[in-house]
N, C-alpha and C positions, 0 to 999 in steps of 0.2 A: 505492498500500500505503498511506499514511499514516495510512490510519483503523483498520488490523487490526494484531494481534499475535501474531498465531499460526493459521497458514495451510500447509492441506496444497499441495502444488503433484505431480499425477498426470499422469501421459501415455500413450498406446498405448507408450510404451516407458521404459525406465525412464532409458533415457541422455537422451532427447527431457527428461525430464521435470525430469533435473537440471540440463540446458543453460539451460531455461528458469529453474528455481531461482537457480542462479549468475547469472545476468544481471539477476533482480529484485534481488538479495543487494546485487549491487556497484553498482547506484544507491540501493537504499537504504540501504548504508553509509557514506554520504557526507553524512547528516544523523542517523543512529541508530545502534548498537550490533544487528547482524543475527545469528543466529547458523546455521548450515545444520544441519541432523537428519537422517541418512541413516538411511531406514528402508528402502532398496531391497533395500540390501545390500552394498557397497561398487562402490557404479557410480561410471562410468570420471571422469566432471565434476567430482565432488567429492572422488574418494579420489587427482585432483592436486596439491590442495592440500596433503597431506603426504605426507612421505618417506616416516614408520615408519608403517603402516597397521594395524600388530598393535596397536591400542588400544584401553583399552575404551570405552566410548560409552551406547550409547543401552539397548540391554541390560540393563546396569549399574545405569544409571537409573532405568528401568523396574522391570527386574526384583526388583533389592537394594538400591533406595532411594541409590544414592549421588548426591548434589548435581551436577548437571548443570553446575551452576557450574564443581565441581571438575574433568571430563571436558572438558569443550572445550577445543580449540586454537586459537591466532591462527592466521588466514590470514596468507600472505607479502604485504608491500605495502599491508594496510591495517589501520590500528588498529580498526576498529568490526568487520570480518568476522572471523566464528569457526567452527569445525568440531566438529560432534558427531558420529563417526565411527558406525558402526552398532553396534561391541560384538563381542564375544569371542566368544557363544550366536547363534545362530541367530534374527535380525530378525526372519525370520515366523512364530515359533512360534506358537504360542496365548499368546492376555494380554499380547501387545506391545503389536497396536495396538486390542486392544480393551482394553485398562486401564485406568482413572479418573485415573489420574497424569497423563492429559496435561489435565487440568481442571484441576489446580492447577499445571502446567508454565503452563498458559495465563495465569492469574489469578498467577502470578507475573509474567511478562513485562508484562502488561499494566501492571501496577504500577511497572515500572519505565522503562515508556516506550518498548521494546528490540522487534525484530519477531524471532519464530521460522519460519523453512520447513523443514517437514518435506518431505522428499523420497520420496515414497511409490509403492508400486507401486499399480496400477487391479485388478489380478487377486486383490488380498491379500482372505480372505474378510471382515476387520475393517476393514478399510476404511472402512464406514459410519459403525461408532462413533466410529470417530478423528477423521473430518470432524467428527460431533459434538462433539467436547468443545473443538473449536476454533472459532474464525471463520469456517470454510467453506477452500474446495478452487477451485482455480488448475488448471482442466482443460486439456491441450495436446493439438490433434488431433482423432483419432478416436474416442477414447475416452470410454467410460459415457455412451453416446448418452441411453437413459432413467434419470436416476438415483431412486432412491427420494423420496419427500417432503423428510423431512428432510434430504438432501443438499444443501448450499448451496453452489450452486454460484459465487463469486465472479464470474469472469471466465473466459470460456473463448477459448484463444488456438490462432493456427494451430500444425500440426511447423514446427521451424527447417529441416526436411528437406524440406517440400510446395515443388512448382515455383512460379515467379511465375505470377502472372495473365500472360494475353496482351496484349501492348500491343493498342491500340484504331489500326485502320489508319486512313491518314489517307487524305483525298476523292484522287479520280482526276484530278480539276482544279480549281482554286482561281480564282475570282474577281477577276478584276483590278477595281482603286480606280476605277479611270477608267471601268468596263463598267456601262453602267447594267440595271440587272435589267426583264424583262422586267413590260410590262404584263396588268394583269388583264385580264379580261373587260369590264370595267364602266370601262374605260380609265384605271384609276386607277394610279400604280406601285406596289406594295409599301412603299417607304418612305414614301410621302404617308400609307397606311394607317396604319402604326406609329408618326407624327409625331399622328394622330389621335386613337387608341388610348392612348398615353402622356398626351396633354392630357386628354383625358375621366377616366385612372384618378386625376390626378389630382386634378380637380374631386371625384371620388364619396371621395378618401380625406379632402378639404376639408370636403368637404359631412356625413361622419359623423362627425369631429373634432370639428365645429360641433356637432353634434345631442347625444354624449355629453355633452360637458361643459357643453352648457345646462341638459341636463334634467334632472329634481327624481328621486332615487332611490323606486323600485314602495315603494304599499303594501303594509305587509304581511298575509297575510291571517291572517283569527283561526283560535286552535285553541281547542277545548273548554277550560272552566273544571277547573282544575289541572293542566294539561298545559303542560307552558314548552317554548319554543321551542326545535327543536333550535341545536347552536353549527352555526357553518359549517363547512364543510369543509377540513379544511385541508392545505396546498400537497401538490402530488404529492410522497409519500418517496424518498428515493434508491432506487434497485432494488438497492440490495447492502447496504439495509437491512431490505427486505422482501422475504423470500423466494418472493412470488407477484404479482408486480405488476400480471399483465396480466388481474388476478382482480379489480379494483379496481370492475370496471361490474357483478360480481352479488355485491358482499359482504353479507351478513349483518347490514348496520350499525347498526340501529337495535333499542333494545333499552328498560326499566325500570330507574331507579337508584332504589331503595325506601329505603337508610340510608347514609347515610356518617358512620361512627364512627370515634372516634381510636383505638380499641382492635384489635386481628386480635379479641383472644377478642369482645368487644362484636358484631363483625361477624358471625364463626361462630356464635353464638348465634341472630341473626336468621338466619340461613342455613339453620340446620339446624332448628329450632322452630317460627317460624313462616313462613315460605318454603319448604318440602321441595318444596312438588308446585308451586314453579312450573318451568317447563319452561330450562333453559339455566343454572340459578340458577351463580354462581361470585362472588369476592370479587379486589376490583381494589384492590391498593394502590399509591397515587400521591402524591406528593411535592405540598404543592400550598404557595402564599405564596412570600414573598423567604427564607424559613429554612426551606424545604423540608421540610415537617414531613408526615410519613405519614400520609393519611387512607385507614381503608378502606373503600369502597364495593362496597356490596353491588348488583350488578345480577343480573338475569332477562330470559329470551328472546331471540332474535336473529334478525330476518326483514331482507326486502330493502326493503319498506313501510314507511312511518310509521304506515299503518294500524291496519298488525297490531298493531306494538307499542302502541298506544294502548288496542286492545281488550283486552291483558293487562294492562294496567293498571285499567282499567274493571271488567275481571272481576275480576281479584282485591280492588279498593276494595267489590267488590258481597259478594264472600265474607266480609267483615270480615277477614280475614288483615292487612290494614291498616285504616288511617284514612282519610275521605271525602276528605282534604288530602294523605296518603302519595304521596310517588312520583312522578316527571318522566318525560317519555321522553326518551332522549340520544340520539344519533348516537356510536356506539362500532366504527369498523369493522375493528379489529385486535386480534388477542387473538395469544398463545402458542401453537405447534403442537405437542404434548404425543406424542401415539401415533396410531397407528389400529390401524383393529380390523373383522370382519368383523360386521353386522346381524346373522348366524346363531347370535346366542346369544355373540359376539364380544364386543359392543361392553358388557354391563353389567356382565363381565368384567372387560375395559379398567379401566372409569371403579372398579368397587369397589379394584383394583391402587393406583390413587393415591389413592380419598377412604377407605381405612383408614389410607393416611398424613397423613390430614390436608388432603389439596394439594385445591385450589375448580377443579375440572375437570369439562369437561360435553361431549358428544358431538352433534356435527351430522352427519345423515345427506347423504351425496353423493349426487348423478343416478345413478351409479356403482351403488350401491346398498351400498356399503363407509360408515365413520363414521369420522371425522376426533376425535381427542380434544384439546380446547382447554381453555386455562387464562386467566382474565381477560379484562376486554374493553374496549378503552382507544381513544380521540380523539385520541391521537398517538402514534406510533411511541416518543417520549422517555419518555414515561407510564410504560411496559413493564419498563424496566429496574432497579423493586425486584423485581415479581415474578421477573424472566428474573435476577437475580444469584441470589435465594431458591432459584431452583429450582435454578441451578447448582451452588451448595454441597453440594443435598442429592444430585448425582452424579446429576442430572436436566437434560440436554440440550435445548434448547428450541425455535424458529424462529419468529421475529415476520411475521407473515402477516395478506396480510386472513382472516378470517374468513367463511366460506359454507357453502351446506346448511340444511339444515333441523334444528327439535328432533324428537326423539324423540319 
């Protein structure tokens, strides 16, 4: 949990989820402050920490704006572990799980470097909104087998009540050390075959290492004039940071960068006035250089192959939307997943909802026929942090993913 600051814990029962949350909290409290917030309603493993449970807590913090720091109670036996009770009101009523105040709580715990563990009910209608407001969820047992796309599962754990795996049976007959195995049909013992195979493997590895160290790097193939060579693929990101690591092989990773502006206004003008007909047009704010100055890259297109991105660039040049030397192909496999919509009239409506707020979103059609709404296009996961924080401040929870699909 060292990389996270606000996490939901839910499971096949609230008791199981609470047991796991307590275990995580005890371990994490050895290094930093941890607060367990009870959204399940006075669940036993959390309730056991306090003698008086008739206390204000989550509902007062969420519904009435009382500071969580004033409501949390220290747990006995640990200077770093605190409990935030459910509160006097019904913690599962409308507006608690769905509250935007969880975004503020997550930012505050992130700023402090502490950890908030939220014990929540897997059956609560507002669970998805809650998970979208924090870093993600730990799911215990058989709950939430098919979570929605934006429901980020950080880890699945077996239930503490699950039966242990059966032990493997020992062989019925052990071969004595002095007993020589039978010969193979060729008359050679298996041990001789094993020794020969090992010697051959050593020779192959040595020869392969020699070739690698002595070989010159392959010559790079030439690209068409004005097309920049794509940046090398970044190392595979941690699956906890990217919501769909299994989709890396089918990512719509190639696009065209038309402009890098040092102001958002300049980038917006270019996208809305000159490049408004370019498919999957978006703006990617990326910190650049040792001083981490934000530049706003105007990017268009989303393709699985470099040839399609090159065709888009040449088409835009021929139409004289941009100059003959403007733009270059880039590899940007990552984006922020914002929403999903049906292509039967739903995608334009979903897009307009965000575009009217000045947000740089676009839609890609999926093989199943629906559309996913994305924002930005990035070469590396870390590049998405500026836009993700900006959207989070606007009350929009996003998920970093490999973008996939085709343009509308």
